[in-house]
Backbone as a ProteinNet text record, in pm:
[ID]
protein_1_A
[PRIMARY]
XXXXXXXXXXXXXXXXXXXXXXXXXXXXXXXXXXXXXXXXXXXXXXXXXXXXXXXXXXXXXXXXXXXXXXXXXXXXXXXXXXXXXXXXXXXXXXXXXXXXXXXXXXXXXXXXXXXXXXXXXXXXXXXXXXXXXXXXXXXXXXXXXXXXXXXXXXXXXXXXXXXXXXXXXXXXXXXXXXXXXXXXXXXXXXXXXXXXXXXXXXXXXXXXXXXXXXXXXXXXXXXXXXXXXXXXXXXXXXXXXXXXXXXXXXXXXXXXXXXXXXXXXXXXXXXXXXXXXXXXXXXXXXXXXXXXX
[TERTIARY]
84.9	2	89.5	60.6	141.9	103.9	205.1	182.1	156.3	66.4	36.4	156.3	186.4	299.2	290.4	167.6	152	143.3	165	161.3	270.5	396.7	508.4	513.6	530.5	541.9	407.9	297.2	169.4	164.3	226	227.4	89.9	4.6	-130.4	-202.7	-185	-250.9	-201.6	-63.9	-5.6	-52.1	-59.2	-101.9	-248.4	-329.6	-469.4	-478.3	-394.4	-394.4	-354.6	-254.2	-208.3	-320	-385.1	-500.9	-606.4	-638.9	-742.7	-703.3	-575.4	-524.8	-535.3	-497.2	-503.7	-648.7	-736	-878.3	-934.4	-894.8	-943.7	-896.3	-767.9	-716.2	-790.5	-817.4	-887.8	-1027.7	-1095.1	-1231	-1231.6	-1130.4	-1121.6	-1099.5	-1008.2	-982.9	-1104.1	-1174.2	-1296.3	-1402	-1410.6	-1510.1	-1479	-1351.5	-1310.9	-1341.9	-1311.7	-1332.6	-1483.1	-1562.1	-1702.4	-1795	-1744.1	-1830.7	-1897.8	-1826.5	-1892.7	-2008.9	-1985.1	-2085.8	-2206.9	-2178.5	-2286.6	-2366.4	-2302.2	-2372.1	-2453.1	-2397.4	-2468.9	-2594.2	-2579.1	-2692.8	-2802.3	-2758.6	-2854.8	-2928	-2855.5	-2918.1	-3013.4	-2976	-3066.1	-3190.9	-3171.1	-3285.4	-3378.3	-3319.2	-3396.9	-3476.5	-3409	-3474	-3587.8	-3561.8	-3662.3	-3784.6	-3764.9	-3880	-3955.1	-3880.6	-3943.9	-4025.3	-3970.1	-4040.4	-4165.4	-4151.3	-4268.9	-4379.5	-4339.2	-4438.3	-4505.1	-4422.6	-4474.4	-4575.4	-4540.9	-4630.3	-4762.7	-4757	-4877.8	-4969.3	-4911.6	-4988.5	-5046.3	-4970.1	-5019.9	-5141.1	-5130.2	-5240.4	-5367.7	-5346.4	-5458.8	-5522	-5456	-5510.2	-5629.5	-5729.1	-5840.1	-5789.7	-5850.8	-5809.7	-5813	-5910.3	-5925.4	-5804.4	-5756.9	-5641.8	-5516.2	-5495.5	-5379.6	-5389.4	-5510.3	-5527.2	-5506.2	-5556.7	-5537.6	-5390.6	-5322.4	-5176.8	-5098	-5135.4	-5070	-5092.7	-5215.9	-5248.3	-5182.5	-5167.3	-5097.9	-4955.5	-4890.4	-4752	-4740.2	-4835.8	-4837.8	-4848.9	-4936	-4953.1	-4824.2	-4756.8	-4629.9	-4529.8	-4524.8	-4431.9	-4468	-4600.1	-4645.8	-4601.3	-4599.6	-4557.2	-4406.4	-4337.8	-4194.5	-4128.3	-4072.1	-4024.3	-3878.2	-3800.9	-3658.5	-3604.9	-3508.1	-3439.6	-3332.1	-3333.4	-3228.1	-3155.5	-3031.9	-2961.6	-2840.7	-2837.6	-2719.4	-2648.9	-2515.5	-2439.5	-2469	-2535.7	-2582.5	-2470.7	-2353.3	-2240.8	-2150.9	-2171.5	-2095.6	-2174.6	-2308.4	-2393	-2520.5	-2548.1	-2671.8	-2791.1	-2870.4	-2982.5	-3110.9	-3099.7	-3222.8	-3292.6	-3214.6	-3274	-3305.4	-3265.4	-3287.7	-3431.1	-3491.4	-3633.5	-3718.8	-3714.8	-3789.5	-3936.4	-4002.7	-4137.7	-4231.5	-4339.6	-4432.3	-4497	-4531.7	-4592.3	-4500.8	-4371.9	-4280.7	-4278.6	-4265.5	-4255.4	-4379.6	-4494.8	-4619.7	-4659	-4598.2	-4634.5	-4579	-4660	-4617.2	-4580.6	-4650.2	-4624.2	-4751.7	-4835.8	-4965	-4947	-4831.7	-4804.6	-4737.7	-4699	-4640.4	-4511.3	-4426.5	-4301.3	-4177.2	-4201.8	-4092.4	-4048.5	-4114.9	-4083	-4180	-4127.1	-4213.9	-4224.5	-4152.5	-4157	-4029.5	-3996.7	-3872.7	-3821.1	-3690.6	-3618.1	-3574.6	-3593.6	-3551.6	-3458.2	-3337.2	-3243.1	-3205.2	-3270.1	-3246.3	-3101.6	-3036.9	-2904.8	-2804.9	-2821.6	-2730.3	-2799.1	-2914.6	-2986.2	-3011.6	-3072.5	-3084.4	-3228.8	-3272.9	-3399.8	-3374.7	-3407.9	-3384.1	-3507.8	-3539.3	-3644.2	-3601.3	-3695.2	-3669	-3726.1	-3637.1	-3678	-3690.2	-3771.6	-3775.5	-3641.2	-3580.2	-3456.1	-3335.2	-3221.1	-3091.6	-3015.1	-3086.7	-3022.7	-2937.9	-2857.4	-2768.3	-2843	-2953.7	-3026.1	-3075.3	-3122.9	-3172.7	-3059.9	-2948.6	-2837.6	-2756.9	-2769.1	-2696.7	-2763.4	-2892.4	-2962.8	-3041.3	-3048.4	-3124	-3094.5	-3197.3	-3184	-3263.6	-3208.8	-3275.5	-3322.1	-3440.6	-3484.8	-3431.5	-3362.3	-3296.6	-3403.2	-3412.6	-3506.9	-3468.8	-3565.7	-3539.3	-3545.7	-3574	-3592.8	-3737.4	-3781.6	-3919.2	-3946.9	-4067.5	-4107.9	-4119.1	-4098	-4099.8	-4238.5	-4310	-4440.3	-4446.3	-4334.9	-4327.1	-4403.7	-4416.4	-4485	-4384.9	-4430.5	-4343.7	-4285.1	-4162.4	-4096.5	-4050	-4060.1	-4016.1	-3878.8	-3803.9	-3674.1	-3643.2	-3668.4	-3642	-3499.5	-3439.1	-3298.7	-3293.1	-3240.3	-3228.7	-3082.5	-3047.1	-2905.6	-2882.4	-2765.6	-2725.9	-2573.8	-2521.1	-2377.9	-2322	-2190.2	-2116.4	-2019	-2005.8	-1898.6	-1901.5	-2020.7	-2029.1	-1986.7	-1919.5	-1883.1	-2005.1	-2117.9	-2236.9	-2334.3	-2308.9	-2405.8	-2343.7	-2377	-2326	-2402.8	-2535.5	-2617.5	-2587.7	-2533.4	-2505.1	-2360	-2296.8	-2155.7	-2142.4	-2239.9	-2228.8	-2295.8	-2330.4	-2400.1	-2317.8	-2181.3	-2096.8	-2106.8	-2176.6	-2196.8	-2312.8	-2389.3	-2500.9	-2454.4	-2529.3	-2499.5	-2621.1	-2597.9	-2706.8	-2808.1	-2934	-3047.1	-3086.4	-3006.7	-3053.9	-3177.3	-3259.3	-3382.7	-3386.3	-3434.8	-3459.6	-3602.3	-3654.4	-3796.6	-3814.1	-3902.9	-3940.5	-4083.9	-4101.7	-4235.3	-4281.1	-4386.8	-4441	-4588.5	-4627.8	-4766.1	-4801.1	-4907.8	-4945.1	-4907.3	-4815	-4776.5	-4627.4	-4588.5	-4448.3	-4406.7	-4295.8	-4240.1	-4113.6	-4101.7	-3985.3	-3899.6	-3768.6	-3679.3	-3565.8	-3534.9	-3427.4	-3306	-3193.3	-3072.4	-3030.1	-3006.3	-2960.7	-2834	-2797	-2675.1	-2608.5	-2476.7	-2396.4	-2283.3	-2280.8	-2180.3	-2106.6	-1984.4	-1904.7	-1877.3	-1922.1	-1912	-1852.1	-1814.9	-1773.5	-1894.9	-1879.5	-1997.9	-2076.4	-2009.5	-2081	-2142	-2112.6	-2168	-2306.9	-2409.6	-2548.6	-2631.7	-2567.5	-2640.2	-2723.3	-2669	-2736.9	-2859.8	-2879.3	-2989.7	-3107.2	-3097.6	-3204.8	-3326.4	-3439.9	-3563.2	-3547.6	-3607.7	-3613	-3761.4	-3804.2	-3943.4	-4032.9	-3989.5	-4075.6	-4039.8	-3949.1	-3901.7	-3939.7	-3956.5	-3979.3	-3853.5	-3771	-3642.4	-3622.2	-3524.2	-3483.5	-3333.8	-3267.9	-3124.4	-3089.9	-2997.2	-2941.1	-2802	-2775.9	-2654	-2576.5	-2443.8	-2360.3	-2218	-2131.6	-1991.2	-1906.1	-1801.1	-1702.7	-1574	-1454.8	-1424.5	-1444.7	-1455.7	-1486.3	-1384.9	-1433.9	-1359.6	-1277.4	-1274.9	-1203.1	-1306.4	-1414.7	-1532.1	-1511.5	-1426.6	-1403.8	-1505.3	-1571	-1667.5	-1801.1	-1897.4	-2030.3	-2064.4	-2114.7	-2158.8	-2308	-2347.4	-2487.5	-2534.1	-2627.2	-2688.2	-2831.2	-2853.8	-2976.2	-3061.2	-3192.5	-3280.8	-3404.9	-3471.8	-3598	-3708.5	-3827.6	-3944.7	-3985.6	-4013.2	-4061.9	-4186.5	-4271.4	-4386.2	-4342	-4416	-4382.3	-4432	-4341.2	-4378.3	-4322.2	-4402.4	-4360.4	-4228.2	-4118.5	-3989.2	-3970.6	-3910.9	-3887.7	-3784.8	-3680.5	-3575.6	-3619.2	-3712.2	-3754.7	-3814	-3887.5	-3952.7	-3847.9	-3729.6	-3628.4	-3543.8	-3559.5	-3478.4	-3512.3	-3417	-3438.1	-3307.9	-3302.1	-3179.9	-3135	-3230.5	-3196.8	-3124.5	-3127.9	-3063.5	-2925	-2876.2	-2744.9	-2640.5	-2552.9	-2455.2	-2361.9	-2331.3	-2239.1	-2296.3	-2428	-2488.5	-2472.8	-2492.6	-2475.5	-2328.9	-2236.9	-2095.4	-2057.9	-2106.9	-2075.8	-2135.2	-2261.3	-2327.3	-2257.5	-2221.5	-2151.5	-2015.9	-1940.6	-1808.1	-1815.7	-1909.9	-1926.1	-1969.9	-2056.2	-2098.2	-1984.9	-1901.5	-1782.1	-1688.3	-1666.7	-1581	-1631.5	-1761.4	-1819.5	-1811.2	-1832.8	-1823.3	-1682	-1582.7	-1443.9	-1404.5	-1447.1	-1418.8	-1479.5	-1603.7	-1671.3	-1600	-1556.6	-1487.6	-1353	-1278	-1148.9	-1166.7	-1268.7	-1295	-1332.4	-1410.1	-1450	-1329.5	-1241.3	-1123.2	-1029.2	-1010.8	-921.6	-978.4	-1108.1	-1171	-1154.5	-1169.5	-1153.6	-1009.1	-913	-772.1	-734.1	-781.9	-753.7	-812.1	-933.1	-998.6	-916.8	-862.6	-782.4	-656.1	-593.3	-469.7	-498.8	-611.9	-645	-670.7	-725.4	-753.4	-636.5	-531.3	-410.9	-428.8	-536.5	-559.7	-488.6
-119.3	0	123.4	216.5	336.5	438.2	503.8	610.8	740.9	817.2	947	1038.1	1110.5	1198.6	1307.5	1353	1464.2	1412.4	1281.6	1222.7	1117.3	1159.6	1061.4	987.8	852.7	771.8	756.1	800.5	788.8	871.3	989.9	1075.9	1114.5	1142.6	1185.9	1078.6	950.3	838.5	825.8	833	819.1	932.6	1055.4	1169.1	1152.8	1092	1070.3	966.2	864.5	763.7	827.3	912.1	982.4	1069.6	1144.2	1226.6	1143.5	1030.7	942.3	887.3	852.9	801.7	907.7	1028.4	1136.9	1163.7	1164.7	1184.9	1077	951.5	839.2	852.8	885	903.7	1014.5	1123.1	1234.7	1193.5	1117.1	1072.4	980	888.8	798.6	879.2	974.8	1059.5	1139.2	1194.1	1269.5	1181.7	1056.2	963.2	934.7	911.8	883.6	1003.4	1121.7	1241.7	1273	1246.4	1286.6	1175.3	1051.2	941.3	968.4	1013.4	1038.2	1137.7	1244.7	1347.6	1294.1	1225.4	1174.2	1070	979	874	933.2	1034.1	1096.9	1168.2	1235.5	1305.6	1204.4	1087.9	985.7	936.6	915.2	870.6	976.7	1103.5	1212.9	1214.5	1197.4	1193.9	1076.6	959.4	843.6	864.6	921.7	948.6	1049.3	1150.6	1253.6	1194.5	1105.9	1040.2	950	876.8	787.4	864.5	978	1060.6	1123.6	1171.6	1233	1130.9	1007.3	902.5	865.5	857	827.1	936.7	1060.6	1171.1	1165	1141	1137.8	1021.5	904.8	789.3	803	869.2	892.9	986.9	1090.6	1184.8	1118.2	1011.4	941.6	839.8	811.3	713.8	772.1	687.4	733.4	781.4	885.7	940.6	838	750.3	646.9	554.2	515.6	424.4	489	617.6	686.5	703.1	733.1	752.4	619.1	511.5	379.6	341.8	368.7	337	416.9	546.1	634.4	585.4	555	510.3	378.8	289.2	161.3	189.2	284.2	319.4	387.7	473.3	539.5	433.9	334.1	231.4	148.8	121.4	50.3	125.6	256.9	338.4	338.6	340.2	341.4	216.7	105.4	-20.6	-39.3	49.6	39	108.5	28.5	83.2	121.1	70.5	107.4	85.2	167.9	151	45.5	-49.9	-153.3	-132.2	-81.5	-39.1	-123.9	-193.4	-263.2	-164	-178.3	-90.4	-132.8	-47.3	-83.2	-97.2	-38.6	-48.9	-167.5	-233.2	-351	-478.8	-468.2	-586.8	-551.3	-628	-603.3	-642	-543.6	-568.3	-605.4	-642.9	-678.8	-796	-885.7	-1001.8	-976.3	-859.9	-830	-784.4	-836.6	-808.9	-831.3	-951	-980	-1005.2	-897.8	-909.2	-856.7	-929.4	-887	-750.8	-724	-592.5	-478.6	-487.5	-379.3	-365	-475.4	-470.7	-414.4	-430.4	-386.9	-244.2	-193.3	-59	48.3	156.9	273.4	231.1	132.7	86.7	61.5	164.7	145.4	117.8	156.6	134.8	3.5	-69.9	-202.6	-203.5	-101.6	-94.8	-76.5	-89.8	-80.6	63.6	162.5	303.5	357.8	409	459.8	613.4	678.1	823.6	874.4	1003.4	1055.1	1165.8	1187.4	1280.2	1400.5	1521.9	1646	1720.6	1754.1	1836.1	1957.9	2070.4	2186.3	2234	2223.9	2278.1	2216.5	2089.1	2022.5	1979.2	2042.3	2019.7	1870.4	1804.8	1658.7	1613	1520.2	1448.1	1302.8	1218.4	1075.3	998.3	895.2	803.7	728.7	702.4	627.9	487.4	387.6	248.9	179.7	72.8	-10.7	-85.1	-69.5	-143.5	-85.5	-145.8	-93.2	-202.2	-275.3	-373.1	-304.4	-383	-328	-246.2	-304	-233.2	-98.4	-91.7	39.2	141.2	99.2	194.3	226.6	143.5	175.6	287.5	313.9	411	514.4	497.8	595.2	591.7	611.4	625.3	510.1	449	337.7	373.4	329.9	340.8	224.1	255.8	151.1	71	-54.7	-137.1	-139.4	-143.7	-140	1.6	99.2	237.5	277.6	387.1	434.9	464.3	436.7	470.5	620.1	677.2	821	881.2	869.3	934.1	1029.5	1045.4	1140.3	1090	1184.2	1152.4	1160.9	1199.7	1209.1	1069.1	1070.3	944.2	864.3	920.7	848.9	903.1	815.8	857	768.3	823.7	751.8	777.1	675.9	687.5	648	739.3	715.8	715	624.2	606.5	599.6	651.1	642.4	646.7	601.9	600.4	736.2	749.1	867.6	824.3	903.3	887.3	761	707.9	598.5	648.9	565	611.5	651.3	588.5	610.2	715.7	759.9	857.2	921.8	1050.3	1123.1	1089.7	1076.8	1040	1131.9	1079.5	1158.7	1216.9	1223.9	1273.6	1408.2	1497.1	1637.1	1656.3	1548.3	1559.1	1636.8	1633.3	1702	1854.6	1902	2048.3	2100.7	2010.3	2048.5	2119.9	2218	2294.6	2293	2330	2343.4	2447.6	2421.2	2507.4	2481.6	2405.3	2365.2	2276	2271.9	2197.5	2089.9	1969.6	1868.8	1817.9	1760	1721.8	1576	1509.5	1372.1	1368.5	1332.9	1323.9	1178.6	1158.3	1024.9	1027.4	940.2	942.3	1083.7	1142.9	1276.8	1383.9	1353.8	1449.5	1477.5	1592.1	1634.9	1660.5	1600.9	1623	1707.6	1815.7	1901.5	1883.6	1874.2	1856.5	1959.5	2023	2120.8	2060	2073.2	2012.3	2078.9	1999.3	2051.2	1984.7	1872.7	1802	1741.8	1750.6	1681.8	1611.5	1480.8	1400.2	1306.6	1274	1168.8	1063.8	940.5	833.1	711.2	613.1	482	402.3	305.1	228.3	160.9	121.2	54.9	152.8	280.5	378.4	424.6	370.6	396.7	470.4	520	588.3	706.3	778.5	898.3	864.3	736.1	694.5	639.3	645.9	594.8	687.3	627.2	705.4	804	921.4	1016.8	1044	1020.6	1009.3	1122	1245.7	1358.5	1427.8	1365.6	1430.4	1351.5	1425.9	1368.4	1398	1293	1315.9	1233.8	1280.3	1207.2	1223.7	1119.1	1120.5	1074.2	1145.4	1108.5	1050	931.1	861.5	819.9	839	794.6	771.7	723.8	694.7	820.9	822.5	929.4	876.5	931.7	1035.6	986.8	1081.4	1045.9	944.8	835.1	726.9	642.7	682.6	602.2	519.2	586.8	519.1	443.3	491.6	424.5	466.4	583.4	633.9	660.3	708.5	739.4	883.2	949.1	1088.1	1088.3	1153.4	1163.1	1307.1	1337.5	1467.4	1453.4	1514.2	1487.9	1613.6	1595.1	1709.7	1678.8	1785.7	1769.3	1824.1	1773.8	1811.6	1958.1	2028	2165.5	2174.3	2277.4	2292.9	2306.8	2245.1	2249.1	2377.1	2443.3	2561.6	2537.2	2572.1	2548.2	2623.8	2550.2	2614.9	2661.4	2777.3	2826.8	2740.6	2698.8	2625.2	2490.2	2427.6	2292.8	2291.9	2395.9	2403.9	2413	2467.5	2488.9	2363.8	2264.1	2144.3	2071.1	2066.1	1999.6	1969.4	1865.3	1832.4	1946.8	2030.1	2139.6	2251.9	2253.5	2358.4	2319	2201.2	2155.8	2217.9	2299.6	2370.4	2271.7	2159.9	2063.3	2010.6	1993.2	1943.8	2047.7	2174.3	2278.1	2284.3	2276.5	2280.6	2159.6	2045.1	1925.2	1935.8	1975.4	1988.2	2093.8	2205.7	2312.8	2266.6	2197.2	2147.2	2049.1	1955.7	1857.8	1929.3	2030.4	2103.2	2176.1	2238.8	2309	2210.6	2094.5	1992.3	1943.1	1915.1	1863.4	1969.1	2094.4	2198.9	2213.6	2204.9	2212.4	2092.4	1972.9	1853.9	1862.2	1908.2	1923.1	2026	2137.4	2239.3	2191.1	2119.5	2066.6	1963.5	1881.1	1779.7	1843.6	1948.5	2017.5	2085.6	2147.8	2212.6	2111	1996.1	1894.5	1838.7	1818.1	1769.3	1871.6	1998.5	2103.8	2109	2096.4	2101.9	1982.9	1861.1	1744.9	1757.9	1816.1	1835.8	1929.9	2033.9	2127.1	2064.8	1977	1907.8	1814.9	1744	1650.4	1718.5	1836.7	1915.8	1998.3	2003.3	2076.5	2227.3	2275.7	2418.3	2472
1.6	0.1	-0.9	-88.8	-96.8	5.5	58.9	158.6	86.6	140.3	81.9	90.6	-20.5	-22.7	81	105.7	202.2	342.7	362.9	497	510.4	496.9	500.5	635.6	626.8	748.6	822.7	765.2	836.1	960.7	958.4	1078.7	1119.3	1019.1	1056.8	1132.7	1090.2	1157.9	1298.3	1313.3	1447.3	1536.6	1479.5	1558.4	1603.6	1517.3	1553.4	1664.7	1665.4	1773.2	1904.6	1902.3	2023.2	2077.9	1989.9	2033.3	2097.4	2035.3	2090.3	2225.3	2241.2	2371.1	2480.8	2450.7	2545.3	2586.9	2484.9	2510	2599	2572.7	2652	2797.4	2816.7	2952.4	3021.4	2949.2	3007.9	3050.9	2966.9	2999.6	3117.8	3126.4	3243.3	3370.7	3364	3482.5	3520.5	3422	3448.9	3511.9	3464.3	3521.5	3666	3698.4	3836.2	3927	3877.8	3956.7	3978	3879	3886.3	3935.6	3945	3989	4122.7	4226.6	4355.4	4340	4263.2	4250.1	4172.2	4060.3	3977.7	4054	4121.9	4193.4	4312.3	4378.7	4488	4434.8	4319.8	4261.3	4220	4170	4134.3	4261.3	4369.4	4492.9	4546.1	4534.5	4577.8	4490	4360.7	4270.3	4303.1	4329.4	4362.8	4492.2	4594	4718.3	4700.5	4616.9	4593	4529	4425.7	4361.7	4460.4	4541	4637.6	4739.3	4787.4	4884.9	4820.6	4700.5	4631.5	4613.9	4575.7	4558.3	4692	4794.6	4929.1	4969	4951	4990.7	4916.7	4785	4707.9	4752.3	4776	4814	4954.1	5041.7	5178.3	5170.2	5085.5	5073.3	5019	4940	4879.9	4974.3	5088.5	5183	5260	5290.7	5374.4	5509	5560.6	5686.8	5800.1	5793	5896.2	5896.5	5777.8	5765.3	5830.3	5798.1	5853.3	6006	6052.8	6197.2	6270.8	6216.4	6279.6	6283.8	6172.3	6167.4	6268	6280.2	6377.4	6520.6	6550.6	6689.6	6724.6	6628.7	6653	6692.3	6622.3	6650.6	6788.2	6821.8	6951	7062.7	7044.5	7142.1	7155.9	7041.2	7044.9	7134.4	7112.4	7194.7	7342.1	7366.8	7506.8	7581.3	7511.8	7573.7	7569	7497	7479.1	7598.2	7691	7818.8	7818	7723	7717.1	7577.9	7538.5	7411.9	7423.2	7333	7328.7	7198	7203.8	7080.6	7056.4	6941.3	6894.4	6799	6793.7	6701.8	6558.2	6483.8	6351.3	6250.5	6278.4	6183.3	6213.2	6325.2	6359.6	6336.5	6350.1	6337.3	6262	6157	6082.3	6169.3	6201.2	6296.3	6225.2	6097	6025	6088.3	6150.4	6217.9	6360.6	6415.1	6554.1	6578	6680.7	6710.4	6585.2	6530.7	6410	6449	6486.5	6531.5	6425.5	6398.4	6295	6326	6454.2	6483.6	6436	6461.7	6423.5	6270.2	6198.5	6052.4	5987.6	6051.8	5992	6032.9	6138.3	6185.2	6092.9	6081.6	5998.5	5858.5	5804	5668	5591.7	5580.2	5509.7	5360.2	5304.8	5162.8	5133	5243.2	5231.3	5148.7	5169.4	5098.2	5186.5	5317	5414.6	5445.7	5388.1	5414	5518.2	5630	5735	5735.6	5645	5638	5573.1	5600.7	5548.5	5641.2	5629.6	5715.3	5628.7	5681.7	5613.8	5706.1	5656.2	5733.2	5646.2	5663	5578.7	5585	5702.4	5718.9	5620.8	5586.6	5495.5	5366	5337.6	5213.5	5187	5284.5	5272.9	5295.5	5209.8	5227.8	5207.4	5303.5	5294.8	5335.8	5263.7	5304.7	5430.8	5521.4	5644.1	5628	5640.9	5624	5761.1	5764.2	5883.8	5895.7	6010.2	6037.8	5967	5992.9	5943.5	5867.9	5782.6	5698.8	5589.7	5521.9	5420	5312.6	5262.1	5156.3	5200.6	5326.2	5375.9	5389.6	5451.9	5477.2	5353.4	5248.9	5124.1	5046.2	5075.2	4990.7	5070.9	5200.4	5277.7	5423.3	5503.6	5649.7	5710.8	5813.2	5878.6	6019.3	6055.4	6195.5	6272	6381.5	6461.7	6540.1	6508.6	6583.5	6730.1	6814.8	6958.9	7014.6	6928.2	6975.1	6939.7	7000.2	6978.3	6830	6789.7	6654.7	6639.2	6521.2	6500.4	6491.5	6605.2	6615.9	6735.7	6804.6	6914.3	7035.5	7133.9	7258	7376	7491	7610.3	7642.8	7672.8	7704.8	7587.9	7466.9	7348.3	7301	7233.7	7183.1	7059.5	6942.2	6819.6	6773.5	6713.1	6669.1	6520.4	6435.7	6293.8	6256.4	6166.3	6134.7	5984.2	5938.8	5796.9	5789.9	5676.3	5658	5626.5	5637.2	5590.7	5483.1	5377.7	5286.8	5197.3	5167.9	5072.8	4936.6	4853.5	4717.2	4634.3	4661.8	4580.2	4638.7	4761.9	4820.7	4943.7	4963.2	5080.5	5207	5195.4	5308.7	5426	5538.9	5656.3	5659.1	5543.8	5538.3	5599.9	5578.5	5625	5763.3	5830	5956.9	6062.3	6046.8	6143.3	6125.9	6024.7	6009.3	6094.2	6153.4	6234.2	6362.9	6406.9	6526.7	6621	6742.7	6835.9	6785.3	6804.2	6761.4	6616.8	6540.9	6407	6422.6	6320	6328.1	6218.9	6251.1	6148.2	6163.7	6056.6	6052.7	6013.7	6082	6051.2	6002.3	5876.4	5817.8	5833.3	5907.7	5928.8	5893.3	5797.5	5746.9	5700.5	5756.3	5711.3	5814.4	5903.3	6007.9	6001.1	6059.4	6063.1	6203.6	6245.6	6377.9	6363.4	6438.4	6431.9	6557.9	6538.7	6651.1	6641.7	6752.9	6756.9	6829	6764.4	6817.3	6946.7	7052.7	7180.7	7232.4	7169.9	7210.6	7086.7	7084	6980.7	7051.7	7037.2	7112.4	7019.4	7057.7	6992.1	7096.7	7073.5	7172.4	7105.4	7188.5	7140	7102.5	7010	6965.8	7079.4	7185.5	7295.5	7394.1	7381.3	7474	7426.2	7485.4	7439.9	7544.4	7650.4	7757.5	7703.1	7606.2	7554.3	7472.6	7438.9	7355.7	7436.1	7568.6	7653.2	7651.1	7692.9	7705.1	7825.3	7809.1	7917.5	7947	8067.4	8106.4	8053.1	8063.8	8028.9	7897.6	7820.6	7701.2	7572.7	7467	7332.9	7255	7225.8	7167.4	7041.8	6959.7	6839.4	6822.1	6776.1	6756.8	6615.8	6552	6423.8	6452.1	6404.1	6442.7	6314.8	6320.7	6211.4	6260.5	6169.6	6210	6206	6282.5	6283.8	6348.2	6319.7	6221.8	6078.8	5988.4	5849.1	5796.5	5742.5	5678	5775.4	5903.1	6006.6	6085.2	6127.9	6178.5	6310.8	6395.8	6525.2	6629.2	6608	6705.1	6637.1	6718.7	6665	6697.6	6596.6	6610.6	6636.9	6745.5	6783.1	6775.7	6687.2	6678.7	6738.6	6854.1	6930	6945.1	6942.3	6954.7	7033.4	7079.7	7151.9	7062.3	7082.2	7002.2	7027.8	6917.2	6925.5	6833.6	6852.2	6765.3	6620.2	6531.7	6387.7	6323.9	6252.2	6171.5	6032.3	5931.9	5793.2	5768.8	5743	5722.4	5576.7	5559.5	5423	5349.4	5421.4	5356.6	5307.6	5377.9	5338.5	5200.6	5167.8	5037.8	4926.1	4960.3	4859	4837.1	4922	4909.9	4779.5	4690.6	4562.7	4498.8	4419.2	4348	4257.3	4209.8	4120.6	4190.7	4326.6	4400.9	4449.8	4405.7	4447.4	4352.3	4406.2	4323.9	4253.9	4317.5	4255.9	4124.1	4122.6	3998.3	3888.7	3919.4	3821	3774.6	3868.2	3831.5	3742.8	3778.4	3700.9	3561.1	3551.2	3420.2	3338	3403.6	3330.3	3281.7	3366.8	3327.4	3211.8	3217.9	3111.1	2980.2	2995.7	2878.6	2809.2	2890.5	2831.9	2765.4	2831	2772.7	2638.5	2636.8	2508.6	2397.5	2434.8	2333.1	2280.9	2373.2	2330.2	2244.5	2286.5	2208.5	2069	2063.5	1934.2	1845.1	1906.9	1831.4	1778.2	1863.7	1818.4	1708.4	1722.1	1617.5	1485.8	1494.8	1372.2	1303.1	1386	1332.4	1266.2	1332	1279.5	1147.1	1141.2	1019.4	906.4	937.9	836.4	791.6	884.4	850	761.9	794.3	713.2	573.9	567.8	439.4	348.7	408.4	330.1	280	362.5	322.5	203.4	208.7	104.4	-28.7	-23.8	-145.5	-192.5	-106.4	-139.8	-127.4	-59	-47.7	70.6
[MASK]
+++++++++++++++++++++++++++++++++++++++++++++++++++++++++++++++++++++++++++++++++++++++++++++++++++++++++++++++++++++++++++++++++++++++++++++++++++++++++++++++++++++++++++++++++++++++++++++++++++++++++++++++++++++++++++++++++++++++++++++++++++++++++++++++++++++++++++++++++++++++++++++++++++++

């Protein structure tokens, strides 16, 4: 096969291979860098869709069904005399307290979701699942079996747990940004419980004193691992019940308000435009060489 006179030694072909190799390496690097952001945004989108579906279906339920479900949970808490907490990150508690009453409570939709958690301070909405099995903690927030159900009431103390720093989702990664007086919300059935943070503690996994019931208080605790990626201790963000008022920030919680998504989309857009421009210029340059112009 004869080599083109204007391309001695096939330099154009070799140059094209080098360009393709550089582009491939760039794309691989870009994929590694953006995977955590993309996967987290997907998890946020999935949670958002799940929560929206949950809300719509709850609104469609007969009032009597919701009231009966709520009262069953209240009665469960009334008979619940103490919190029994296993460390959810050391032992899968999916088999712990495998009681049918627990599994059926606060589950009128029969999908294992008992509500959802909203934390405006860190722009987070997560579905709350029964128990803390792997499936629940890989994608959302789990209610720790052996603690009060999230329906409030004096002498109740519900504990919700999620991971930090999963490659596929942030979940409770930013929980350490919470401060005293911040507020978080637990949506259960058609009601909303508001809790104001009054204690933030770091404890060893076996130290569960802070998770006990307190006779005259209505409390909730958010629990996760700490320090980040080391996970030798547990971070407890604890709050007491306050009257619920419609918060302005909660309405703004949306995947579209996440700046990282905008930055990622903008960066990819710029890259694609540059790649398209370079490709067009190279094609035009090659065309001119072939025509001898």
